[in-house]
C-alpha positions in Angstrom: 27.4 -6.1 -28.3 27.3 -9.7 -29.6 27.2 -11.0 -26.0 24.2 -8.9 -25.2 22.4 -10.0 -28.3 23.1 -13.6 -27.5 21.9 -13.4 -23.9 18.9 -11.2 -24.8 17.8 -13.7 -27.4 17.6 -16.6 -25.0 14.1 -15.9 -23.7 12.7 -15.5 -27.2 14.3 -18.8 -28.3 12.9 -20.5 -25.2 9.4 -19.3 -26.0 9.7 -20.4 -29.6 11.0 -23.8 -28.7 8.1 -24.2 -26.1 5.5 -23.2 -28.7 7.1 -25.6 -31.2 6.9 -28.5 -28.7 3.3 -27.5 -27.9 2.5 -27.7 -31.5 3.6 -31.3 -31.6 1.1 -32.1 -28.7 -1.6 -30.2 -30.5 -1.1 -32.2 -33.7 -1.1 -35.4 -31.7 -4.7 -34.7 -30.6 -5.8 -33.8 -34.2 -5.9 -30.0 -34.0 -4.2 -27.3 -35.9 -1.4 -25.5 -34.0 -1.5 -22.4 -36.2 -5.3 -22.2 -35.8 -5.3 -22.6 -32.0 -2.3 -20.2 -31.5 -4.1 -17.7 -33.8 -7.3 -17.9 -31.7 -5.3 -17.4 -28.5 -3.5 -14.4 -29.9 -6.7 -12.9 -31.2 -8.7 -13.4 -28.1 -5.9 -12.2 -25.7 -4.8 -9.1 -27.6 -7.4 -8.5 -30.4 -10.4 -7.3 -28.3 -10.8 -5.0 -25.4 -12.2 -7.6 -23.0 -9.6 -10.1 -23.9 -6.8 -7.6 -23.4 -8.3 -6.7 -20.0 -8.3 -10.4 -19.0 -4.6 -10.7 -20.1 -3.7 -7.6 -18.1 -5.5 -8.8 -15.0 -3.8 -12.2 -15.1 -0.4 -10.5 -15.7 -0.7 -8.0 -12.8 0.1 -10.4 -9.9 2.7 -12.1 -12.1 4.6 -8.8 -12.5 4.8 -8.4 -8.8 5.7 -12.0 -8.0 8.2 -12.0 -10.9 9.8 -8.8 -9.4 9.9 -10.5 -6.0 11.8 -13.5 -7.4 14.0 -11.3 -9.6 15.4 -9.1 -6.9 16.3 -12.2 -4.9 18.1 -13.7 -7.9 20.0 -10.4 -8.4 21.2 -10.6 -4.8 22.1 -14.3 -4.9 19.1 -15.7 -3.0 16.2 -17.8 -4.2 12.8 -16.8 -2.9 10.4 -19.8 -3.2 8.0 -18.2 -0.7 6.3 -15.6 -2.9 3.1 -17.7 -2.8 2.8 -17.5 1.0 3.8 -13.9 1.0 1.1 -13.1 -1.5 -1.5 -14.9 0.6 -0.5 -13.1 3.7 -0.4 -9.8 1.9 -3.9 -10.3 0.5 -5.3 -11.2 3.9 -3.6 -8.2 5.5 -5.0 -5.9 2.8 -8.5 -7.3 3.5 -8.2 -6.9 7.2 -6.9 -3.3 6.9 -9.7 -2.5 4.4 -12.3 -3.5 6.9 -11.0 -1.1 9.6 -13.2 1.9 10.4 -11.0 4.5 8.8 -11.8 7.6 6.7 -12.2 6.8 3.0 -8.8 7.6 1.5 -7.0 6.3 4.5 -8.7 2.9 4.3 -7.2 2.2 0.8 -3.8 3.5 1.8 -3.9 1.3 4.9 -4.8 -1.8 2.9 -1.9 -1.2 0.4 0.6 -0.6 3.2 -0.6 -3.6 5.2 -0.1 -5.9 2.1 3.4 -4.7 1.6 4.3 -4.9 5.3 2.9 -8.4 5.8 4.7 -9.8 2.7 7.9 -7.9 3.6 7.9 -9.2 7.2 7.3 -12.8 6.0 10.1 -12.4 3.5 12.5 -10.8 6.0 12.1 -13.8 8.3 14.1 -16.3 6.2 16.5 -13.4 5.3 17.3 -12.9 9.0 17.7 -16.7 9.5 20.1 -16.8 6.6 22.1 -13.8 7.8 22.3 -14.9 11.4 22.5 -18.7 11.2 23.3 -19.4 7.6 20.0 -21.2 7.2 19.2 -21.9 3.5 16.6 -19.6 2.2 15.2 -22.1 -0.3 14.1 -24.5 2.4 12.9 -21.8 4.7 10.9 -19.9 2.2 9.3 -23.1 0.8 8.3 -24.3 4.3 7.0 -20.8 5.3 4.5 -21.1 2.4 2.7 -23.9 4.4 2.9 -21.9 7.6 1.4 -18.9 5.8 -1.6 -21.0 4.5 -2.2 -22.4 8.0 -1.8 -19.0 9.7 -4.3 -17.3 7.4 -6.8 -20.2 7.8 -6.5 -19.9 11.6 -6.7 -16.1 11.8 -9.5 -16.0 9.2 -11.6 -18.6 11.1 -13.1 -15.8 13.3 -13.6 -13.3 10.4 -14.7 -15.5 7.5 -18.4 -15.3 6.7 -20.4 -18.2 8.0 -19.9 -21.5 6.0 -17.4 -19.8 3.6 -13.7 -19.3 3.3 -13.9 -15.6 2.5 -14.1 -12.3 4.4 -16.9 -9.8 4.2 -16.9 -7.5 1.2 -14.8 -4.5 1.7 -16.3 -1.0 1.7 -16.1 0.8 -1.6 -13.5 3.3 -0.3 -11.0 0.4 -0.1 -11.6 -0.7 -3.8 -9.2 -0.1 -6.6 -11.1 1.2 -9.6 -11.4 -0.9 -12.7 -9.5 0.2 -15.8 -12.8 0.0 -17.7 -13.8 3.2 -15.9 -11.0 5.0 -17.8 -10.8 3.0 -21.0 -14.3 2.0 -22.3 -12.8 -0.8 -24.5 -11.8 -2.7 -21.3 -15.4 -2.5 -19.8 -16.4 -5.7 -18.1 -12.9 -7.0 -17.7 -11.4 -7.4 -14.1 -8.3 -5.3 -15.0 -7.9 -2.6 -12.4 -5.5 0.0 -11.1 -3.3 -2.5 -9.4 -1.7 -2.9 -12.9 -0.5 0.7 -12.6 1.0 0.0 -9.1 2.7 -3.1 -10.5 4.3 -1.1 -13.4 5.4 1.6 -10.9 6.9 -1.2 -8.8 8.9 -2.4 -11.8 10.1 1.1 -12.5 11.0 1.6 -8.9 12.9 -1.6 -8.7 14.8 -0.7 -11.9 15.8 2.6 -10.4 16.8 0.9 -7.1 19.0 -1.7 -8.8 20.7 0.4 -11.4 20.6 4.0 -10.1 21.3 3.7 -6.4 24.2 2.7 -4.2 22.1 0.2 -2.4 21.1 -1.5 -5.7 24.8 -1.6 -6.7 25.6 -3.3 -3.4 22.8 -5.9 -3.9 24.0 -6.7 -7.4 27.6 -7.0 -6.2 26.6 -9.5 -3.5 24.6 -11.4 -6.0 27.5 -11.7 -8.5 30.4 -12.1 -6.2 29.8 -12.1 -2.4 33.5 -12.4 -1.5 34.3 -9.3 -3.5 31.4 -7.4 -1.9 32.5 -8.4 1.5 36.1 -7.3 0.7 34.6 -3.9 -0.4 32.9 -3.4 2.9 29.4 -4.8 2.1 27.9 -7.3 4.5 26.4 -10.1 2.3 24.1 -11.4 5.0 22.5 -7.9 5.6 22.2 -7.3 1.9 20.5 -10.6 1.3 18.1 -10.2 4.2 17.1 -6.7 2.9 16.6 -8.2 -0.6 14.3 -10.9 0.8 12.3 -8.2 2.7 11.9 -6.2 -0.4 11.0 -9.3 -2.3 8.4 -10.2 0.2 6.9 -6.7 0.0 6.5 -7.0 -3.7 4.9 -10.5 -3.4 2.6 -9.2 -0.7 1.3 -6.5 -3.0 0.5 -9.1 -5.6 -2.6 -10.0 -3.7 -4.3 -6.6 -4.1 -5.3 -7.2 -7.8 -7.8 -9.8 -6.6 -8.6 -8.5 -3.1 -8.9 -4.8 -3.7 -9.4 -4.6 -7.4 -11.5 -7.6 -8.5 -13.6 -9.5 -5.9 -13.2 -6.9 -3.1 -12.8 -9.6 -0.4 -10.2 -12.1 0.6 -10.8 -15.8 -0.3 -8.7 -18.8 0.5 -7.0 -20.1 -2.7 -7.2 -16.9 -4.6 -3.5 -16.9 -5.5 -3.9 -19.9 -7.8 -0.1 -20.5 -7.9 0.8 -17.0 -9.0 3.7 -17.0 -6.5 5.3 -20.1 -8.0 4.7 -18.9 -11.6 6.6 -15.7 -10.7 9.8 -17.9 -10.8 9.1 -18.6 -14.4 8.4 -15.0 -15.1 11.7 -13.9 -13.5 13.6 -16.5 -15.5 12.1 -15.6 -18.8 12.5 -11.9 -18.0 16.2 -12.5 -17.2 15.7 -10.9 -13.8 15.3 -7.4 -15.3 12.3 -5.4 -14.1 11.2 -4.5 -17.6 11.9 -8.0 -18.8 9.7 -9.3 -16.0 6.8 -7.1 -17.2 7.0 -8.5 -20.8 7.3 -12.1 -19.5 4.3 -11.5 -17.2 2.2 -10.4 -20.1 3.2 -13.5 -22.0 2.3 -15.8 -19.2 -0.9 -13.8 -18.6 -1.9 -14.3 -22.2 -1.0 -18.0 -22.0 -3.2 -18.4 -18.9 -6.2 -16.7 -20.5 -5.7 -18.2 -23.9 -5.8 -21.6 -22.3 -9.3 -20.9 -21.1 -10.3 -19.7 -24.5 -9.3 -22.9 -26.3 -10.2 -25.2 -23.4 -13.0 -26.8 -25.3 -10.7 -27.9 -28.1 -7.5 -28.9 -26.1 -7.0 -30.0 -22.5 -6.2 -27.3 -20.0 -3.2 -29.4 -19.0 -1.6 -28.4 -22.4 -1.2 -24.8 -21.1 0.4 -26.1 -17.9 2.8 -28.2 -20.1 3.6 -25.1 -22.2 4.5 -23.1 -19.0 6.7 -25.9 -17.8 8.4 -26.2 -21.2 9.1 -22.4 -21.3 10.8 -22.7 -17.9 12.9 -25.7 -19.0 13.9 -24.1 -22.3 14.6 -20.8 -20.6 17.1 -22.4 -18.3 18.7 -24.5 -21.1 19.0 -21.7 -23.6 20.4 -19.3 -21.0 23.2 -21.8 -20.3 23.9 -22.3 -24.0 24.0 -18.6 -24.8 26.3 -17.9 -21.9 28.7 -20.5 -23.2 28.6 -19.0 -26.6 29.1 -15.6 -25.2 32.2 -16.8 -23.3 33.6 -18.3 -26.4 33.1 -15.1 -28.3 34.8 -13.1 -25.5 
């Protein structure tokens, strides 16, 4: 019990330390940390529109965080969520422009996003399983290949003198949450949030309620023991990267299907890389990822709210500090837990 409390407290300690360090920077430029943090909290969670903005920014982070988390759980490090997200968003837009009946168009767009991201994630998984190629290098380099591939494929479909596709038909749109909750009217939050939450629930059930999930976790914690028990580590890790890529591919639908209703180069804005921080702070647990994504979503929108009083780079620094403190506190708490044991 004490061990769980120690390990579970690590993310909260990391956030507190990061906010404390951020307070020092805020004081250095002559502002009040309590006042600015209060404004950020009030704007991000105190009003309907602000909550909607926080939920919208958190939605892709949930999915990219889940993508990184399942990799961590299986002993692999997916650095390619950004490229998988871009390919997924582009595939969703292309499928959404197909001349299909209304309901099928949206289903095709969602399926295309998952398949495109999953295929891009499976590629480094297969290379690792077959040749032992390191997934960190492969997934990182495949990000650049994904950017170039989308730019090349999109050249013939982007609207003239722009870097975006045509607007998708309304039958391929995901409804805004404001249509169901009037308090969120005007915010970009949409039903992709529900899909992200369902993905978190599904991943939880997969990891902790199925034989496959048990095998993935065994390979992640002790590959030699898994292999001795009849589990093929390479196959399990390749499958994990494919699932990871599918989750990252779906991260693009919040923007493409639910917000702008078209694909645009650069739409991901680093959400794939920020998913690494979300997974670390969420301790690679699907529900922890959801909470961490909400925190980073609020931090992202809150930075825009106070941008006139503090530099935007301060929020970037806070995100980096959270990552550093999350890694450090996790190590410290694990050592304390081992001593208690």
